[in-house]
C-alpha positions in Angstrom: 0.0 0.0 0.0 1.5 3.4 -1.0 0.7 5.3 2.2 2.1 8.6 1.0 -0.2 8.8 -2.0 -3.2 7.3 -0.2 -3.1 9.6 2.9 -1.2 12.7 1.7 -4.2 15.0 2.1 -5.1 13.4 5.5 -1.5 13.7 6.8 -1.5 17.4 6.1 -4.9 17.8 7.8 -3.6 16.1 10.9 -0.6 18.5 11.1 -2.9 21.5 10.8 -5.1 20.2 13.6 -2.1 19.5 15.8 -1.0 23.1 15.3 -4.5 24.3 16.1 -4.8 22.8 19.6 -2.8 23.7 22.7 -3.7 20.4 24.4 -3.5 16.9 22.7 -4.4 13.6 24.4 -3.4 10.3 22.8 -5.7 7.4 23.5 -5.6 3.6 22.6 -7.6 0.5 23.3 -8.3 -1.4 26.5 -6.1 -4.3 27.4 -3.2 -2.9 25.3 -0.7 -5.0 23.5 2.7 -4.0 22.1 1.2 -2.2 19.1 -1.2 -0.1 21.2 1.5 0.9 23.6 4.1 1.4 20.9 1.9 3.6 18.7 0.5 5.6 21.5 3.8 6.4 23.2 5.8 6.7 19.9 3.3 9.4 18.7 3.1 11.1 22.1 6.9 11.6 22.4 7.1 12.7 18.8 4.4 15.3 19.6 6.2 16.4 22.7 9.5 16.8 20.8 8.1 18.4 17.7 5.7 20.8 19.4 7.3 21.6 22.8 4.9 24.4 23.6 1.9 22.1 23.6 0.6 20.0 26.4 0.7 16.4 25.3 -0.7 13.5 27.4 -1.1 9.8 27.0 -3.8 7.9 29.0 -5.2 4.5 29.7 -4.8 1.7 32.2 -1.4 0.4 33.0 -0.5 -3.1 31.8 0.9 -5.6 34.3 3.0 -7.4 31.7 4.6 -4.6 29.7 4.6 -1.4 31.8 7.8 -0.9 33.8 10.0 -3.1 31.6 9.5 -1.6 28.1 7.0 1.3 28.5 6.5 4.0 31.1 3.4 4.1 33.3 0.4 5.9 31.9 -0.4 9.4 33.0 -3.2 10.0 35.5 -5.1 13.1 34.5 -7.6 15.2 36.4 -11.0 15.7 34.8 -10.4 19.5 34.5 -7.9 18.9 31.7 -10.8 17.5 29.6 -13.1 20.4 30.3 -11.1 22.7 28.0 -10.7 22.3 24.2 -8.4 19.5 23.3 -7.5 17.3 20.3 -8.0 13.5 20.8 -5.8 11.2 18.7 -7.0 7.6 19.1 -4.7 4.8 17.8 -5.0 1.1 17.2 -8.7 1.0 18.2 -11.4 -0.1 15.7 -14.5 1.0 17.6 -15.4 3.4 20.4 -16.4 0.7 22.9 -12.7 -0.3 23.2 -11.2 3.1 23.7 -9.6 3.1 27.1 -10.8 6.3 28.9 -14.2 7.6 28.0 -13.1 11.2 28.4 -12.2 11.1 24.7 -15.9 11.9 24.2 -15.2 15.5 25.4 -12.7 16.1 22.7 -13.2 19.1 20.4 -11.9 17.0 17.5 -10.9 13.4 17.0 -8.3 11.8 14.8 -8.3 8.0 14.3 -5.2 6.1 13.2 -5.8 2.3 12.9 -5.1 -0.9 11.0 -8.2 -2.8 11.9 -11.3 -3.0 9.6 -12.9 0.4 9.7 -16.3 -0.8 11.1 -16.8 2.4 13.0 -15.2 5.6 11.4 -15.6 7.6 14.6 -12.9 10.2 13.9 -13.3 13.6 12.2 -10.3 12.3 10.3 -10.0 8.6 9.8 -6.6 7.2 8.7 -7.2 3.5 8.5 -5.1 1.0 6.6 -6.2 -2.5 7.5 -3.7 -4.1 5.1 -0.8 -2.9 7.3 1.0 -5.1 9.8 0.5 -2.7 12.6 -0.7 0.7 13.6 2.8 1.5 14.7 3.9 1.1 11.1 1.2 3.5 9.9 1.9 6.2 12.5 5.6 5.9 12.2 5.2 6.4 8.5 3.1 9.5 9.2 5.8 11.0 11.6 8.6 10.1 9.2 6.8 11.9 6.4 7.6 15.2 8.2 11.1 14.2 9.4 12.8 17.2 7.8 10.8 19.6 9.9 10.0 17.4 12.8 12.8 14.8 13.3 11.9 11.6 15.1 13.3 11.3 18.7 15.0 8.1 19.7 12.2 7.2 22.2 9.6 7.3 19.4 11.7 5.1 17.2 12.0 2.6 20.1 8.3 2.6 20.8 7.2 2.4 17.1 9.7 -0.4 16.5 8.4 -2.4 19.5 4.8 -2.0 18.2 5.8 -3.3 14.8 7.8 -6.2 16.3 4.9 -7.1 18.6 2.1 -7.1 16.0 4.2 -9.0 13.4 5.6 -11.7 15.7 9.1 -10.4 14.9 8.2 -10.1 11.2 6.7 -13.6 10.8 3.1 -12.8 9.9 1.6 -12.6 6.4 0.9 -8.9 6.8 4.6 -8.1 6.6 5.8 -6.7 3.3 8.7 -4.6 2.0 7.1 -1.4 3.3 7.1 -2.9 6.9 10.8 -3.5 6.6 11.4 0.0 5.0 9.7 1.7 8.0 11.5 -0.6 10.5 14.8 0.0 8.8 14.4 3.8 8.9 13.6 3.7 12.6 17.0 2.1 13.1 18.7 5.1 11.6 17.8 7.1 14.7 20.2 5.3 17.0 17.9 2.5 18.1 19.6 -0.6 19.3 16.9 -3.3 18.9 18.6 -6.0 20.9 19.1 -3.7 24.0 16.3 -1.2 23.7 13.5 -3.5 22.5 14.2 -7.2 22.5 15.8 -7.6 26.0 12.9 -5.9 27.9 10.3 -7.4 25.6 11.4 -11.0 26.1 12.7 -11.0 29.6 10.9 -13.6 31.7 10.3 -13.9 35.4 9.8 -17.1 37.3 6.0 -16.8 37.1 6.4 -16.9 33.3 8.2 -20.2 33.4 5.5 -21.7 35.6 2.9 -20.4 33.2 4.8 -21.9 30.3 4.9 -25.3 32.0 1.1 -25.0 32.7 0.5 -24.4 29.0 2.5 -27.3 27.9 0.9 -29.6 30.4 -2.7 -28.5 29.7 -2.7 -27.8 26.0 -5.3 -29.8 24.1 -5.6 -30.5 20.4 -8.9 -31.6 18.7 -9.1 -34.2 16.0 -9.5 -31.6 13.3 -6.5 -29.6 14.5 -7.6 -26.9 17.0 -5.0 -26.4 19.7 -6.0 -24.5 22.9 -5.5 -24.1 26.6 -7.8 -22.8 29.3 -6.8 -20.7 32.2 -9.5 -20.5 34.9 -9.4 -18.1 37.8 -8.2 -20.8 40.1 -5.3 -21.5 37.8 -4.3 -17.8 37.6 -4.3 -17.6 41.4 -2.2 -20.8 41.7 0.3 -19.4 39.2 0.1 -16.0 40.9 -0.4 -14.1 37.6 -2.8 -11.5 36.4 -5.4 -12.5 33.8 -3.7 -10.1 31.3 -0.9 -12.6 31.0 -3.2 -15.4 29.9 -2.1 -15.2 26.2 1.6 -14.8 27.0 2.5 -18.2 25.6 -0.1 -18.4 22.9 2.7 -18.6 20.3 3.9 -22.0 21.7 1.2 -23.6 19.6 1.9 -21.7 16.4 4.2 -24.2 14.7 2.6 -27.5 15.5 2.2 -29.7 12.4 -1.5 -30.3 11.6 -2.7 -27.3 13.7 -3.9 -24.5 11.5 -5.8 -22.7 14.4 -4.8 -22.2 18.0 -6.2 -20.2 20.9 -6.2 -19.5 24.6 -9.2 -19.0 26.9 -8.6 -16.9 30.0 -11.2 -16.4 32.7 -11.9 -12.8 33.7 -13.6 -13.4 37.1 -14.5 -9.8 37.8 -16.5 -9.6 34.5 -17.9 -13.2 34.6 -16.5 -13.9 31.2 -13.7 -15.7 29.4 -11.4 -13.8 27.0 -10.5 -15.8 23.9 -7.4 -15.0 21.8 -7.5 -16.9 18.4 -4.7 -17.2 15.9 -4.5 -19.0 12.5 -1.8 -19.7 9.9 -3.9 -18.9 6.8 -7.6 -19.2 7.6 -9.8 -16.2 8.1 -10.9 -16.5 11.7 -12.3 -12.9 12.0 -16.0 -13.8 11.3 -16.1 -16.5 13.8 -14.6 -14.1 16.4 -17.4 -11.6 15.5 -20.0 -14.2 16.2 -18.6 -14.6 19.7 -18.6 -10.9 20.7 -15.3 -10.0 19.2 -13.4 -9.5 15.9 -10.0 -8.5 14.6 -7.8 -9.5 11.7 -7.9 -12.5 9.3 -5.3 -14.4 11.3 -5.4 -12.8 14.7 -8.7 -12.1 16.5 -10.3 -11.9 19.9 -13.6 -13.1 21.2 -15.6 -13.5 24.5 -17.6 -16.4 25.8 -19.5 -16.3 29.1 -19.3 -19.9 30.1 -17.0 -22.8 29.3 -20.2 -24.5 28.0 -19.8 -22.3 24.9 -16.3 -23.5 24.2 -17.4 -26.7 22.2 -19.6 -24.5 20.0 -16.7 -22.1 19.3 -14.4 -25.0 18.6 -17.0 -26.5 16.2 -17.3 -23.2 14.3 -13.5 -23.0 14.0 -13.3 -26.6 12.8 -15.8 -25.8 10.1 -13.2 -23.3 8.7 -10.7 -26.2 8.5 
């Protein structure tokens, strides 16, 4: 996808809006992953560096897995900040229901950057490229388009790179193309040391992670038609002493099993009386099945929700029909 030609007009509109507002708040989706954090923080620090006279904030809940090792803690803002005119830039979020911090609704103007299907074009400006590997790739390209006037700071390069790496599985997924490598390669020119700045904090494991990995290997099941999965109930999470956000931490362990085209993990969210499902596939389009179960996402990476383990056989049956 030729981003420069496709979004040339929108890119310029975004710059004009950034200049127009004194306060800018960057939002992203709930239960953030590497791409959500990487895009949000990469953009926020580029804004801070490029427009030092403006007040730039980034909001949302902290993440127990990523925050502290790779990303800073989120800012906690008083409501009064949102009572004055401000620009909201929402990244990596397909629909408004998933935006983490409902105070985006008070924004005078909203800009949406995303790579999910544009099912809800909620922005005044919507820059959506669902063919791309990550929103980090998209927003990094936007920032790099103005590099002569607004050079990219090292921190932004680090965060954007982490988002690309996270959402491509280290450049393994089918959404990766030459443009992905072009953007990633240009980020390296800003002094970024991927092995130290990104990969070490991204893949560092604690003892709890090793126990979780053992649990996954011991409890993984594979159906006759090739659906691999594991279930983490609340009692398992407590025994492992981990937060439910870490449920899909070892989802990739099932990604290269011969005869398994679809794999998933099911994690109980006790406080919401639901089970969060993360589904992955090698080539099959799993997104429509995910939509059927209160979710959605990409062709090969989607999320869903079930409200009882009694629904699990139905979900598995629908996925097996894809096979």
